[in-house]
SERO-266466 format. One record per residue (C-alpha): y, x, z; chain. Coordinates in steps of 0.2 Angstrom, whole numbers. Each point is the difference from the previous one (the first is absolute). Example, Ala and Ser with C-alpha at 12.3 -4.5 7.8 and 13.67 -1.06 7.14 Angstrom:
# residues 2
> -22|62|39|A;
> 17|6|-3|A;
This chain:
# residues 404
> 41|-106|-76|A;
> -15|-7|-8|A;
> -18|7|5|A;
> 0|12|-15|A;
> 17|8|4|A;
> -6|1|18|A;
> -16|10|-5|A;
> 10|11|-11|A;
> 12|4|14|A;
> -13|3|13|A;
> -11|10|-11|A;
> 15|11|-6|A;
> -3|19|5|A;
> -19|-3|4|A;
> -13|13|-4|A;
> -19|-3|1|A;
> -6|14|-11|A;
> -11|-13|-9|A;
> 6|-14|-12|A;
> -14|-12|4|A;
> 4|2|19|A;
> 18|-3|-3|A;
> -3|-15|-11|A;
> -12|-7|14|A;
> 13|2|14|A;
> 13|-7|-11|A;
> -10|-16|-4|A;
> -5|-1|19|A;
> 19|1|5|A;
> 4|-14|-13|A;
> -14|-11|7|A;
> 6|3|18|A;
> 18|-4|-5|A;
> -5|-16|-8|A;
> -11|-5|15|A;
> 15|4|12|A;
> 12|-11|-11|A;
> -13|-14|0|A;
> -3|0|18|A;
> 18|4|6|A;
> -7|15|10|A;
> 8|17|-2|A;
> -11|15|-3|A;
> -4|11|15|A;
> 5|17|-6|A;
> 0|17|9|A;
> 2|19|-1|A;
> -5|12|14|A;
> 10|15|5|A;
> -7|14|11|A;
> 13|8|11|A;
> -5|17|-3|A;
> 18|6|0|A;
> 17|-7|6|A;
> 9|-1|-16|A;
> -3|-10|-16|A;
> 6|6|-18|A;
> 2|-9|-16|A;
> -18|2|-5|A;
> -5|-10|16|A;
> 11|-15|-6|A;
> -9|-3|-17|A;
> -12|-11|9|A;
> 14|-8|10|A;
> 9|-4|-16|A;
> -16|-9|-6|A;
> -1|-9|17|A;
> 18|-6|-2|A;
> -4|-7|-17|A;
> -13|-11|8|A;
> 12|-5|14|A;
> 13|-5|-13|A;
> -13|-11|-8|A;
> -3|-9|16|A;
> -16|9|7|A;
> -4|5|17|A;
> 1|19|2|A;
> -7|11|14|A;
> 6|17|3|A;
> -15|8|9|A;
> 2|15|10|A;
> -16|10|1|A;
> 0|4|18|A;
> -19|2|0|A;
> -3|6|-18|A;
> 13|14|3|A;
> -11|7|14|A;
> -14|4|-13|A;
> 12|4|-15|A;
> -3|-5|-17|A;
> -10|13|-10|A;
> 4|-9|-17|A;
> 12|13|-7|A;
> -4|15|10|A;
> -11|16|-3|A;
> -4|2|18|A;
> -1|-10|16|A;
> 16|-6|8|A;
> 4|4|18|A;
> -5|-13|12|A;
> 16|-7|8|A;
> 1|-6|18|A;
> 5|-18|5|A;
> 17|7|6|A;
> 4|9|-16|A;
> -4|-16|-10|A;
> 11|-11|11|A;
> 14|13|-1|A;
> -1|0|-19|A;
> -1|-19|-1|A;
> 16|-3|9|A;
> 11|1|-15|A;
> -12|-5|-14|A;
> 4|-19|0|A;
> 19|3|1|A;
> -1|12|-15|A;
> -10|-13|-10|A;
> 13|-13|3|A;
> 11|10|-12|A;
> -11|-8|-13|A;
> -9|-15|8|A;
> 8|-16|6|A;
> 0|2|19|A;
> 0|-19|3|A;
> -15|-3|-12|A;
> -10|15|5|A;
> -15|0|13|A;
> -3|16|8|A;
> -17|3|8|A;
> -10|15|6|A;
> -18|2|-5|A;
> -5|5|18|A;
> 0|-19|4|A;
> -17|-2|-8|A;
> -7|18|-3|A;
> 1|4|19|A;
> -11|-15|3|A;
> -14|6|-12|A;
> -16|5|9|A;
> -13|13|-6|A;
> -11|-14|-5|A;
> 14|-7|-11|A;
> 3|17|-8|A;
> -18|1|-4|A;
> 0|-17|-8|A;
> 15|5|-11|A;
> -8|16|-5|A;
> -15|-9|-6|A;
> 10|-6|-15|A;
> 2|18|-7|A;
> -10|14|-5|A;
> 4|19|3|A;
> -1|2|-19|A;
> 15|-11|-2|A;
> 10|11|11|A;
> -6|16|-7|A;
> 4|-6|-18|A;
> 19|-2|4|A;
> 9|14|-9|A;
> 8|8|15|A;
> -17|1|9|A;
> -9|6|-15|A;
> 13|14|-3|A;
> -2|5|19|A;
> -19|0|-2|A;
> 2|12|-15|A;
> 12|11|9|A;
> -12|1|15|A;
> 14|-8|11|A;
> -6|-10|15|A;
> 0|-19|-1|A;
> 0|-7|18|A;
> -9|-16|4|A;
> 15|-9|8|A;
> 9|1|-17|A;
> -12|-13|-7|A;
> 5|-12|13|A;
> 18|-1|-7|A;
> -6|-11|-15|A;
> -9|-12|12|A;
> 15|-1|11|A;
> 12|-4|-14|A;
> -13|-12|-7|A;
> -1|-9|16|A;
> 19|-2|1|A;
> -2|-11|-16|A;
> -13|-11|9|A;
> 10|-1|16|A;
> 15|-7|-9|A;
> -10|-11|-13|A;
> 10|9|-13|A;
> 3|-7|-18|A;
> 9|15|-7|A;
> 0|18|6|A;
> 13|13|-7|A;
> -3|18|0|A;
> 2|16|-10|A;
> -13|7|-12|A;
> -7|11|14|A;
> -5|-16|8|A;
> -11|-7|-14|A;
> -16|3|9|A;
> 6|-7|17|A;
> 7|-15|-8|A;
> -11|-5|-15|A;
> -16|6|7|A;
> 1|-1|19|A;
> 12|-14|2|A;
> -8|-12|-13|A;
> -18|5|5|A;
> 3|-4|19|A;
> 9|-16|-3|A;
> -14|-6|-11|A;
> -13|6|12|A;
> 8|-10|14|A;
> 3|-16|-10|A;
> 17|2|-6|A;
> 7|0|-18|A;
> 2|18|-6|A;
> 19|5|-1|A;
> 10|4|-15|A;
> 5|19|0|A;
> 17|4|-6|A;
> -1|19|-3|A;
> 17|8|-2|A;
> 3|16|-10|A;
> 4|16|11|A;
> 19|5|-1|A;
> 2|18|-6|A;
> 12|10|10|A;
> 17|7|-6|A;
> -10|13|-10|A;
> -7|-14|-10|A;
> -18|6|1|A;
> -7|1|18|A;
> -2|-14|11|A;
> 15|-3|11|A;
> -4|9|16|A;
> 9|8|15|A;
> -11|15|-1|A;
> 5|5|-18|A;
> 19|-4|3|A;
> 2|-11|-14|A;
> 4|-16|10|A;
> 14|-12|-1|A;
> 2|-5|19|A;
> 5|-18|5|A;
> 9|6|16|A;
> 14|10|-9|A;
> 16|-5|-8|A;
> 5|-9|-16|A;
> 7|15|-8|A;
> -15|11|4|A;
> -12|-14|-7|A;
> 10|-3|-16|A;
> 0|19|-3|A;
> -18|2|3|A;
> -4|-14|-12|A;
> 11|8|-13|A;
> -10|17|2|A;
> -16|-8|-6|A;
> -6|6|-18|A;
> 3|-12|-15|A;
> -18|-3|-2|A;
> -1|-9|17|A;
> 14|-12|-3|A;
> -10|-15|-6|A;
> -14|2|14|A;
> 14|0|13|A;
> 7|-16|-8|A;
> -17|-8|0|A;
> -5|5|18|A;
> 16|1|10|A;
> 13|-13|-7|A;
> 3|-19|0|A;
> 1|-1|-18|A;
> -11|-12|-9|A;
> -13|6|-14|A;
> 10|-5|-15|A;
> 16|9|7|A;
> -10|16|2|A;
> -9|-2|-17|A;
> 17|-1|-8|A;
> 6|16|9|A;
> -16|9|-5|A;
> 3|-6|-18|A;
> 18|6|0|A;
> -5|17|7|A;
> -13|3|-14|A;
> 12|-5|-14|A;
> 14|10|8|A;
> 11|-15|2|A;
> 3|6|18|A;
> 2|17|7|A;
> -13|5|13|A;
> 14|5|12|A;
> 8|-18|-2|A;
> -17|-8|3|A;
> -3|11|15|A;
> 17|-5|7|A;
> -5|-18|-1|A;
> -16|4|9|A;
> 8|10|14|A;
> 13|-14|3|A;
> -13|-13|1|A;
> -12|10|12|A;
> 15|5|11|A;
> 7|-18|0|A;
> -17|-6|6|A;
> 1|11|16|A;
> 19|1|3|A;
> 8|-15|-9|A;
> 12|0|-14|A;
> 15|7|8|A;
> -8|16|7|A;
> -11|2|-16|A;
> 16|0|-10|A;
> 8|13|11|A;
> -15|10|-2|A;
> 1|-1|-19|A;
> 19|5|1|A;
> -5|15|10|A;
> -13|5|-12|A;
> 12|-1|-15|A;
> 13|9|9|A;
> -11|14|6|A;
> -12|3|-15|A;
> 9|-8|-16|A;
> 17|7|5|A;
> -6|16|8|A;
> 8|-4|17|A;
> -5|4|18|A;
> -5|-13|13|A;
> 15|-5|10|A;
> -9|4|16|A;
> -14|12|4|A;
> -8|8|15|A;
> 6|17|6|A;
> -11|15|4|A;
> 6|15|11|A;
> -7|16|-7|A;
> -8|12|12|A;
> -1|19|-3|A;
> -16|5|-9|A;
> -4|-17|-7|A;
> -6|1|-18|A;
> 2|-13|-13|A;
> -18|-7|2|A;
> 3|-1|19|A;
> 16|-9|-2|A;
> -8|-13|-12|A;
> -14|-3|13|A;
> 11|-1|15|A;
> 13|-12|-9|A;
> -15|-11|-5|A;
> 4|3|-18|A;
> -18|3|-3|A;
> -16|-4|9|A;
> -8|17|-1|A;
> 4|18|-6|A;
> -12|-3|-15|A;
> 10|-14|-6|A;
> 16|10|2|A;
> -8|15|-10|A;
> -5|-12|-14|A;
> 18|-7|-1|A;
> 7|17|0|A;
> -11|5|-15|A;
> 6|-16|-9|A;
> 18|5|3|A;
> 2|-16|11|A;
> 10|9|14|A;
> 19|2|-2|A;
> 14|6|11|A;
> 17|-6|-6|A;
> -8|-3|-17|A;
> -8|18|-1|A;
> -18|0|-3|A;
> -10|9|15|A;
> -17|8|-4|A;
> -2|12|14|A;
> -7|-9|15|A;
> -2|15|11|A;
> 18|5|-1|A;
> 14|-8|11|A;
> 12|-12|-8|A;
> 13|10|-8|A;
> 14|-11|7|A;
> 4|-16|8|A;
> 2|-16|-10|A;
> -10|-15|-7|A;
> -19|4|-1|A;
> -8|-12|-12|A;
> -19|-2|-1|A;
> -8|-10|-14|A;
> 11|-14|-6|A;
> 4|-10|15|A;
> 0|12|16|A;
> 16|8|5|A;
> 6|9|16|A;
> 16|9|4|A;
> -3|18|6|A;
> 12|6|14|A;
> 1|16|10|A;
């Protein structure tokens, strides 16, 4: 690929909220790529991941997809586990302070992070590091000197902090340390390019670049990726809202969940979560607008591509066949879990105990939406007992066989 094609690929799916900033970063990336080609030295690229939970979902992998693009172009990629930044917790997208985690909890969560990341990244070409390597060595004097580069006003002007100020929500002093710590990560690794989501704009573009410049390094180029919406197509993908597509699942489940996204989110998923090149995605978007392709067919192409990334062609193909058999032909899964009914269990309790819903409120919502069926018959009364045994279906993809 020539330099222009590389820039187009690496800038695909990026969002800066400002055209001038986007153009500035695009020009900076082009210059870095030209310098790397001239000197025969790969760019040092990284993205950090705080192990605040044990499992990753598709939303987490958007930046990993971008790292993989850099890898495929021959650059040096570091998968940084935020063993120290996780102790503070990133306040960037939160309306209140995160709970402070213990070293033990962070270590427990971090165990599976890299292995899950290798579903996207090339294991042989990925450097895995922990930012405790250098952050644990900083003294109070070091922290003071880092803090001299910023004003309190800069932090309070950030959208999430300003909203909390207006709502009279507390902003804790330790929350301001996060940007300093992440900025110092870039310094410690002499970073050329840092990848992150739009919620990281301040931490990367302001803190990282400013600290590098203050400490005699060339400021990095920030590749700011758009945030993947969840299966509802609106809210950010999050375990707390239940709109996630997990990585540690099955090909059949992943394919089905991608197929459940609204049509409006198809192109965003193509741009953020697939290996397709910009011209290919542009062609799909054009065909959708002109009705040359049905949204269902575009979505099937999308679901197959995403599932193939994580499970390979064979399993992804089986996942597609299962979806067609189940939803397009009105069939039932060949295998499903069983649930033994207990005397007195009502429909809501059965749904919760059988892990068909995450909460009773979710169950009530599905009942109101006619999303609960027993042997094809719509159930609307969550307080009553299931009228008989049979196949209980909740939503489009969850089934359990009820038995006495």
